[in-house]
C-alpha positions in Angstrom: -54.0 -33.1 65.7 -54.2 -30.1 68.0 -54.8 -26.4 67.6 -54.2 -24.8 64.2 -53.3 -21.1 63.8 -53.6 -19.5 60.4 -51.1 -16.9 59.4 -52.9 -13.6 58.9 -51.1 -11.3 56.4 -53.0 -8.3 57.9 -51.3 -8.7 61.3 -48.9 -6.0 62.2 -45.3 -7.1 61.5 -42.0 -5.4 61.9 -40.6 -6.6 58.6 -37.1 -8.1 58.6 -34.9 -7.3 55.7 -33.4 -10.8 55.8 -36.8 -12.3 55.2 -36.9 -10.5 51.8 -33.9 -12.6 50.8 -35.3 -15.9 52.0 -35.5 -17.9 48.7 -37.5 -20.7 50.3 -40.6 -18.5 50.6 -42.8 -19.1 47.6 -40.5 -21.7 46.2 -42.2 -24.2 43.9 -42.8 -27.5 45.7 -40.4 -30.3 44.7 -42.5 -33.4 44.1 -39.7 -35.7 42.9 -40.4 -39.4 43.6 -39.3 -40.5 47.0 -36.6 -43.2 47.3 -37.7 -46.6 48.6 -35.5 -48.2 51.2 -35.3 -51.5 49.4 -34.0 -49.7 46.3 -31.3 -47.7 48.0 -30.2 -49.6 51.1 -27.1 -50.9 49.3 -26.0 -47.2 48.7 -26.1 -46.2 52.4 -23.0 -46.2 54.5 -22.4 -49.7 55.8 -21.1 -50.3 59.3 -18.8 -53.3 59.9 -18.6 -54.6 63.4 -17.8 -58.3 63.9 -19.7 -60.1 66.6 -22.3 -57.2 66.9 -25.0 -58.4 64.6 -27.8 -56.8 66.6 -26.2 -53.4 66.3 -26.1 -53.8 62.6 -29.7 -55.0 62.5 -30.8 -52.0 64.5 -28.8 -49.7 62.2 -30.7 -51.2 59.2 -34.0 -50.9 61.0 -33.8 -47.2 61.7 -33.0 -46.5 58.1 -35.9 -48.7 57.0 -38.3 -46.8 59.4 -36.8 -43.4 58.4 -37.3 -44.0 54.7 -40.9 -45.1 55.4 -41.5 -41.7 57.1 -40.5 -39.7 54.0 -43.3 -37.4 52.8 -44.0 -35.4 49.7 -44.5 -31.6 50.3 -48.0 -30.4 50.4 -47.9 -27.0 48.6 -51.2 -26.0 50.1 -49.7 -26.4 53.5 -46.7 -24.2 52.5 -44.3 -27.1 52.3 -41.7 -26.9 49.5 -39.4 -29.9 49.8 -39.6 -33.6 50.5 -39.1 -34.3 54.2 -38.9 -36.9 56.9 -41.9 -36.8 59.2 -41.2 -36.3 62.9 -43.3 -39.4 63.6 -45.3 -37.8 66.3 -48.6 -36.0 65.6 -49.0 -34.8 62.0 -46.9 -31.7 62.6 -43.3 -31.2 61.7 -41.2 -30.2 64.8 -38.2 -27.9 64.6 -36.3 -29.4 67.5 -36.8 -33.0 66.3 -36.1 -32.2 62.7 -32.8 -30.5 63.6 -31.6 -33.5 65.4 -32.8 -36.0 62.8 -30.4 -34.2 60.5 -27.5 -35.2 62.8 -27.8 -38.8 61.5 -29.7 -38.1 58.3 -26.7 -36.3 56.8 -24.9 -39.7 56.5 -27.5 -40.7 53.9 -27.3 -37.5 51.8 -26.1 -39.4 48.8 -29.4 -41.2 48.4 -31.8 -38.6 50.0 -31.2 -35.1 51.1 -32.7 -35.3 54.6 -31.4 -31.7 55.2 -34.2 -30.3 52.9 -36.6 -31.2 55.7 -35.6 -27.9 57.2 -36.6 -26.0 54.0 -40.1 -26.3 55.1 -39.5 -24.2 58.2 -37.7 -21.6 56.2 -40.7 -21.5 53.8 -43.0 -20.8 56.7 -41.0 -17.9 58.0 -43.1 -14.8 58.9 -42.3 -11.3 57.6 -40.7 -10.4 60.9 -38.4 -13.5 61.0 -40.5 -15.7 63.3 -40.6 -19.5 62.6 -43.1 -21.6 64.4 -41.6 -24.7 66.0 -44.5 -26.9 64.8 -46.0 -26.6 61.3 -48.9 -28.5 60.0 -48.2 -31.0 57.3 -51.7 -31.3 55.9 -53.0 -27.8 55.6 -51.7 -24.2 55.9 -51.3 -23.4 59.6 -49.2 -23.7 62.7 -49.5 -25.1 66.1 -48.8 -21.9 68.0 -49.3 -18.2 67.7 -46.0 -16.4 67.6 -46.8 -14.5 70.8 -47.3 -17.7 72.8 -44.3 -18.6 75.0 -44.5 -22.1 73.5 -44.4 -20.9 69.9 -40.8 -21.5 68.9 -37.4 -22.9 69.7 -35.0 -24.1 70.6 -32.7 -22.3 68.3 -30.6 -25.2 67.0 -31.2 -24.7 63.3 -27.8 -23.0 62.7 -26.0 -25.9 64.4 -27.9 -28.5 62.2 -26.9 -26.6 59.1 -23.3 -26.2 60.1 -23.0 -29.9 60.8 -24.4 -30.7 57.4 -21.9 -28.3 55.8 -18.9 -29.9 57.5 -20.1 -33.3 56.3 -21.0 -32.4 52.7 -19.1 -29.1 51.9 -22.3 -27.9 50.3 -21.6 -24.2 50.1 -24.6 -23.5 47.9 -27.0 -24.6 50.7 -25.0 -22.6 53.2 -25.6 -19.5 51.1 -29.3 -20.2 50.9 -30.0 -20.8 54.6 -27.9 -17.9 55.9 -30.6 -15.2 55.4 -33.5 -17.1 57.0 -31.3 -18.1 59.9 -30.2 -14.5 60.3 -33.8 -13.3 60.3 -34.8 -15.9 62.9 -32.0 -15.0 65.2 -32.9 -11.4 65.0 -36.5 -12.1 65.7 -35.5 -14.0 68.8 -33.3 -11.2 69.9 -36.2 -8.8 69.7 -38.9 -11.0 71.2 -37.3 -13.6 73.6 -34.6 -11.5 75.4 -34.7 -9.9 78.8 -33.3 -6.5 79.6 -29.9 -7.9 80.6 -29.6 -9.7 77.3 -30.3 -13.2 78.5 -33.0 -15.3 76.8 -36.2 -17.0 78.0 -38.1 -20.0 76.9 -40.5 -22.5 78.5 -40.8 -26.3 78.9 -42.4 -26.8 75.5 -40.2 -24.1 73.9 -36.9 -25.6 75.1 -38.0 -29.0 74.0 -37.8 -30.6 77.5 -41.4 -30.3 78.4 -41.9 -31.3 82.0 -38.6 -30.6 83.7 -39.3 -28.9 87.1 -37.4 -25.7 86.3 -39.8 -22.9 87.0 -40.6 -21.8 90.5 -43.8 -23.2 92.1 -46.9 -21.5 90.8 -45.7 -21.3 87.2 -46.6 -23.8 84.6 -43.6 -25.9 83.9 -44.5 -26.5 80.2 -46.0 -23.2 79.1 -44.6 -20.4 81.2 -41.3 -18.6 80.9 -41.7 -17.8 84.7 -39.6 -14.7 84.3 -36.4 -16.8 84.2 -33.3 -16.5 82.2 -33.1 -20.0 80.7 -29.5 -21.3 80.6 -30.1 -23.5 77.5 -32.0 -20.8 75.5 -29.3 -18.2 76.3 -26.5 -20.5 75.4 -28.1 -21.6 72.2 -28.3 -18.0 71.1 -24.6 -17.7 71.7 -24.1 -20.9 69.6 -26.3 -19.4 66.9 -24.5 -16.1 66.8 -21.1 -17.9 66.8 -22.1 -20.2 63.9 -23.7 -17.3 61.9 -20.4 -15.4 62.1 -18.6 -18.5 60.8 -21.1 -18.9 58.0 -20.7 -15.2 57.0 -16.9 -15.7 56.9 -17.4 -18.7 54.5 -19.7 -16.6 52.3 -17.8 -13.4 52.3 -20.5 -11.5 54.3 -18.5 -10.7 57.4 -19.6 -7.0 57.3 -23.2 -8.2 58.3 -22.3 -9.9 61.5 -20.4 -7.5 63.7 -23.5 -7.2 65.9 -23.6 -10.9 66.3 -19.9 -11.0 67.4 -20.8 -8.4 70.0 -23.8 -10.3 71.2 -21.8 -13.5 71.5 -19.2 -11.7 73.6 -21.9 -10.2 75.8 -23.7 -13.6 76.2 -20.4 -15.3 77.1 -19.7 -12.7 79.8 -23.3 -12.8 81.1 -23.5 -16.6 81.3 -20.2 -16.9 83.1 -20.7 -14.0 85.5 -24.5 -14.3 86.3 -25.5 -17.9 85.6 -22.6 -19.9 87.2 -22.9 -21.1 90.8 -19.3 -21.6 92.0 -20.3 -23.6 95.1 -22.5 -25.9 93.1 -20.0 -25.9 90.2 -22.9 -25.7 87.8 -24.6 -23.3 85.4 -28.1 -22.5 86.4 -31.3 -20.8 85.3 -31.6 -17.4 86.8 -34.8 -16.1 88.5 -36.0 -12.6 88.0 -34.7 -11.6 91.5 -31.2 -12.5 90.3 -31.0 -15.7 92.4 -30.1 -19.0 90.7 -32.0 -22.2 90.5 -30.3 -25.3 91.9 -32.3 -27.8 89.8 -29.7 -29.8 88.0 -30.7 -30.8 84.5 -28.9 -31.4 81.2 -29.8 -27.9 80.0 -26.5 -26.3 81.2 -24.4 -28.7 79.2 -25.1 -26.6 76.1 -22.3 -24.4 77.5 -19.8 -27.2 76.7 -20.9 -27.4 73.1 -20.7 -23.6 72.9 -17.1 -23.8 74.2 -17.6 -21.0 76.7 -16.8 -22.9 79.9 -13.5 -21.6 81.3 -10.8 -24.2 81.6 -10.6 -23.8 85.4 -14.3 -24.7 85.7 -14.5 -27.5 83.2 -13.4 -30.4 85.5 -15.8 -29.5 88.3 -18.7 -28.9 86.0 -18.1 -32.2 84.0 -17.7 -34.1 87.3 -21.5 -34.0 87.8 -21.7 -36.4 84.8 -19.5 -38.8 86.7 -21.5 -38.6 89.9 -23.6 -41.8 90.4 -26.0 -39.8 92.6 -26.6 -37.3 89.8 -26.1 -38.1 86.1 -24.0 -41.3 86.1 -26.8 -43.8 86.1 -26.6 -47.2 84.5 -27.9 -45.6 81.3 -26.4 -42.2 80.7 -27.4 -39.3 80.8 -30.8 -38.7 82.4 -32.3 -35.3 81.7 -32.9 -34.7 85.4 -30.3 -35.4 88.1 -31.1 -38.5 90.1 -30.9 -36.5 93.4 -34.0 -34.5 92.5 -37.2 -35.6 94.2 -39.0 -35.6 90.8 -36.5 -38.0 89.2 -38.1 -41.2 87.9 -36.4 -44.4 86.6 -39.3 -45.2 84.3 -42.0 -43.2 82.5 -40.8 -39.9 83.8 -40.5 -38.4 80.4 -37.9 -35.6 80.9 -37.9 -36.2 84.6 -35.2 -38.9 84.3 -35.6 -40.1 80.8 -32.5 -40.6 78.6 -32.9 -38.7 75.4 -31.1 -38.8 72.1 -30.8 -35.0 71.4 -29.4 -34.1 74.8 -27.1 -37.1 75.0 -25.7 -36.2 71.5 -25.3 -32.6 72.6 -23.4 -33.6 75.7 -21.1 -36.0 73.9 -20.2 -33.3 71.3 -19.6 -30.8 74.1 -17.3 -33.2 75.9 -15.4 -33.8 72.7 -14.8 -30.1 72.3 -13.1 -30.0 75.7 -11.0 -33.0 75.1 -12.9 -35.4 77.2 -12.9 -38.0 74.4 -12.8 -41.0 76.8 -15.9 -39.9 78.7 -17.7 -39.0 75.6 -17.1 -42.5 74.2 -18.0 -44.1 77.5 -21.4 -42.3 77.5 -21.9 -43.2 73.9 -21.1 -46.9 74.3 -23.3 -47.1 77.4 -26.2 -45.4 75.7 -25.8 -47.3 72.5 -25.8 -50.6 74.4 -29.1 -49.7 76.1 -30.7 -48.9 72.8 -29.5 -52.2 71.3 -30.7 -54.1 74.4 -34.2 -52.8 74.0 -34.0 -53.5 70.2 -33.2 -57.1 70.9 -36.5 -57.4 72.9 -38.8 -55.1 70.9 -37.3 -55.0 67.4 -37.4 -51.2 67.2 -36.3 -47.9 68.7 -38.1 -45.6 71.0 -38.6 -41.9 71.8 -36.5 -42.1 75.0 -35.1 -44.7 77.4 -35.0 -45.5 81.1 -31.8 -44.4 82.9 -31.7 -47.6 85.0 -33.8 -50.5 83.5 -31.9 -52.0 80.6 -34.8 -53.7 78.8 -37.5 -51.1 79.3 -38.6 -48.7 76.6 -40.4 -45.4 76.9 -42.5 -43.1 74.7 -43.4 -43.7 71.1 -42.3 -46.8 69.2 -40.6 -46.8 65.8 -39.4 -43.3 66.6 -37.4 -42.2 63.6 -37.6 -39.4 64.6 -34.4 -38.8 66.5 -34.4 -42.5 67.4 -31.8 -42.9 64.7 -29.2 -40.9 66.5 -27.8 -43.7 68.7 -27.8 -46.5 66.0 -26.2 -44.3 63.4 -24.5 -41.1 64.6 -23.4 -42.3 68.0 -22.2 -45.6 66.5 -20.2 -43.9 63.9 -18.9 -40.9 65.9 -18.4 -42.2 69.5 -18.5 -46.1 69.5 -16.3 -46.2 66.3 -14.8 -42.8 66.8 -15.0 -41.6 63.2 -15.6 -37.9 62.3 -15.1 -36.0 59.1 -14.6 -32.6 57.6 -15.5 -32.5 53.9 -14.1 -29.1 53.3 -10.7 -30.2 54.5 -11.1 -33.7 53.0 -10.1 -35.1 56.3 -11.4 -37.9 58.6 -10.3 -38.3 62.2 -10.5 -41.8 63.7 -10.1 -42.3 67.4 -9.8 -46.1 67.6 -11.5 -47.7 70.6 -13.0 -51.0 69.5 -11.0 -54.2 69.4 -13.3 -56.1 67.1 -12.9 -55.8 63.3 -14.9 -52.7 62.6 -15.3 -49.7 60.3 -17.6 -48.2 57.7 -17.9 -48.9 54.0 -19.3 -46.1 51.7 -18.7 -43.5 54.4 -19.7 -40.1 52.8 -17.2 -37.4 52.4 -18.4 -34.5 50.2 -19.2 -36.0 46.8 -17.2 -39.1 47.5 -17.2 -42.3 49.5 -14.5 -43.8 51.7 -14.1 -47.4 53.0 -12.5 -47.5 56.5 -11.6 -50.8 58.1 -9.8 -51.6 61.3 -8.7 -55.2 61.7 -9.4 -57.2 64.9 -7.0 -56.8 67.7 -6.3 -59.3 70.5 -6.4 -56.4 73.1 -6.7 -52.6 73.3 -2.9 -52.5 73.7 -2.3 -53.8 70.2 -1.6 -51.1 67.6 -4.5 -50.8 65.1 -4.1 -52.0 61.5 -6.2 -49.8 59.3 -7.1 -49.9 55.6 -8.5 -46.9 53.7 -10.0 -46.9 50.2 -11.5 -43.8 48.7 -12.8 -42.4 45.4 -11.9 -38.9 46.5 -8.6 -37.6 48.0 -8.7 -38.0 51.8 -6.4 -37.8 54.8 -7.3 -40.1 57.7 -5.8 -39.1 61.0 -5.7 -42.1 63.3 -5.6 -41.5 67.0 -4.8 -44.4 69.4 -3.6 -43.9 72.9 -0.9 -41.3 72.8 -0.1 -41.9 69.1 -1.2 -40.1 66.0 -0.5 -40.9 62.4 -1.9 -40.2 59.0 -3.1 -42.4 56.1 -3.7 -40.8 52.7 -5.8 -42.2 49.9 
């Protein structure tokens, strides 16, 4: 199982006032019966895609595996809510769990996958620290909070905001705001350099073995005195989302410092971590020079929305370069022109991973590169389905070049559900929702009859069907049925129109 650190209440902590308002600490464990897949499968959203039966089978399989990985909380271990196990080593991982939520939110009507994150908030230390791995069987954590590997990446606010846009659950938003504020503040006190940038390490950033540090530093366990582009950008994203949350909750007076930090980080990233000749954002060494190791880490800047328009084309062009990130399966975590790149079994040194692919696609979408986002999504989804045809399951990560080869752990649900569920819905089909606005956007790309029945929208469900078309030039014919008021904006080529139900 690995090392186990007990939390010692006698340790010296600088107490964080937001932790005092964390309602998950000391919460009575919820031991409600867990749903069985066989009992609830007919209540899940149902994709329709004529002629793509294997994609539907893979979709069903990941939910079957996911529901088999549900666990009751062990109150002796400090767990308070039922959760989905990370499916890795008996510990619950922060990075994995946040990305599981990206597809788990589609099943919120039958099981609240989001409550998995409750167990991180219930483990929050008095100073705001949250360990990135918490033991499921007994009280303890994988890392001491002073270890460079102890926490991160800070993607919890993004996971919670995505859930809010899907469900409109303002009550949850109110509950998670304080622990998220406390965690952000801990990171700002303990993971920042003098210039305001942030550091991490291979384990802490979630991309263990990427060759980012200088020679002589451990690539997995050392911060190597670098400013890490992903960690720094994720703190911008966290600050930006916490400001949005505060606005929703009427607590704007508490986030002025976050607005200032976001402004400072935006400036720092664009002035100190951009290499104009390379047209790439980079890690920064302690002497101020920039690393030229090209990984997927800088693409968090797209998701953050901080890439200036006059840089976006050149920066995104690396994703279209066949010698770098445009491999047969997209997008490898390490550029193919690096000597450490591997087409098979390289782990992060070439592997194609669900969390970073999803992040990239969402970032491209923010900059209006919808076609490229869909192209990457379709390619990645096809590879996952090809492996499923052979192996009957999904895996931790995939080869960037070999279409029938799997890598890492089997039955990885886990974030293995992202491609068969979230990528299918959002990028192959092109369907996205905003529950607060009771609005769905559908960028139609498929020509086969396709859509989703029982698509969740707040407290309701929507059926969305696009009829088969002879070619992509034929105008889509769409039917919408809903048990809640909804507006569906259809986008096809240069046309837009709305359907209300």
